[in-house]
C-alpha positions in Angstrom: 96.7 -29.3 51.6 94.2 -27.1 52.3 91.3 -25.7 49.9 89.4 -21.9 49.8 86.0 -23.2 50.2 84.4 -19.4 49.4 86.1 -19.8 46.1 85.0 -23.3 45.3 81.5 -22.1 45.4 81.7 -19.2 43.1 78.8 -19.4 40.4 79.2 -18.2 36.6 76.7 -15.4 37.8 79.4 -14.7 40.6 82.1 -14.3 38.3 80.8 -12.3 35.7 79.2 -9.6 38.3 82.4 -9.5 40.7 84.5 -6.7 39.7 87.8 -8.5 41.0 87.4 -11.2 38.6 85.1 -10.6 34.7 82.7 -8.0 36.2 84.2 -5.0 34.3 83.8 -7.1 31.1 80.4 -7.9 31.8 79.2 -4.5 33.1 75.3 -3.4 32.2 72.1 -4.9 31.1 73.2 -5.8 27.4 74.7 -8.9 29.2 71.5 -10.1 30.6 70.9 -12.5 27.7 74.3 -14.3 28.3 74.5 -14.5 32.1 70.7 -16.5 31.9 72.4 -18.5 28.9 75.4 -19.4 31.4 73.1 -19.5 34.5 70.8 -22.1 32.8 73.6 -24.1 31.2 75.0 -24.9 34.9 71.4 -24.8 35.9 71.8 -22.0 38.3 68.9 -20.4 40.2 67.8 -17.6 37.8 64.9 -14.8 38.3 62.1 -14.1 36.3 63.5 -11.7 34.2 66.7 -14.3 33.5 64.0 -17.2 32.5 62.3 -14.7 30.1 65.8 -13.4 28.4 66.5 -17.3 28.4 63.4 -18.4 26.5 63.6 -15.6 24.5 66.8 -17.0 22.9 66.7 -20.4 23.4 62.8 -20.9 22.5 62.1 -23.3 25.5 62.7 -23.6 29.5 65.9 -23.5 31.1 67.3 -27.3 32.0 66.3 -28.5 35.1 70.4 -29.6 35.2 73.3 -28.9 34.3 74.2 -29.2 30.5 77.2 -31.4 29.1 77.9 -29.1 26.3 76.3 -25.5 25.4 77.0 -24.5 21.8 76.0 -20.8 21.1 75.3 -19.5 17.6 75.8 -16.0 18.1 75.0 -13.4 15.1 76.4 -10.1 14.7 76.0 -7.6 17.2 75.9 -10.6 19.9 78.4 -9.3 22.2 81.2 -11.4 20.8 85.0 -9.8 22.1 85.3 -8.3 18.4 82.2 -5.9 19.5 84.1 -4.6 22.5 87.5 -3.7 20.8 
């Protein structure tokens, strides 16, 4: 059995940006905090804007390694599915 190595290397950020995957749902700068939070949870490399966005919502530095569990408390206007209907 062969595996698609390129597919296994996709990061959560790649999937959120890809127009063939989730990109249409996560377009625009308003998703920066979500992207930064997910990248932090997966311990993916982050640029300065992403680190700042993460620190703004988490009030801490990004974790050094992938987390076991991510819990998000999201208030009104936080970009949940109902906001996009």
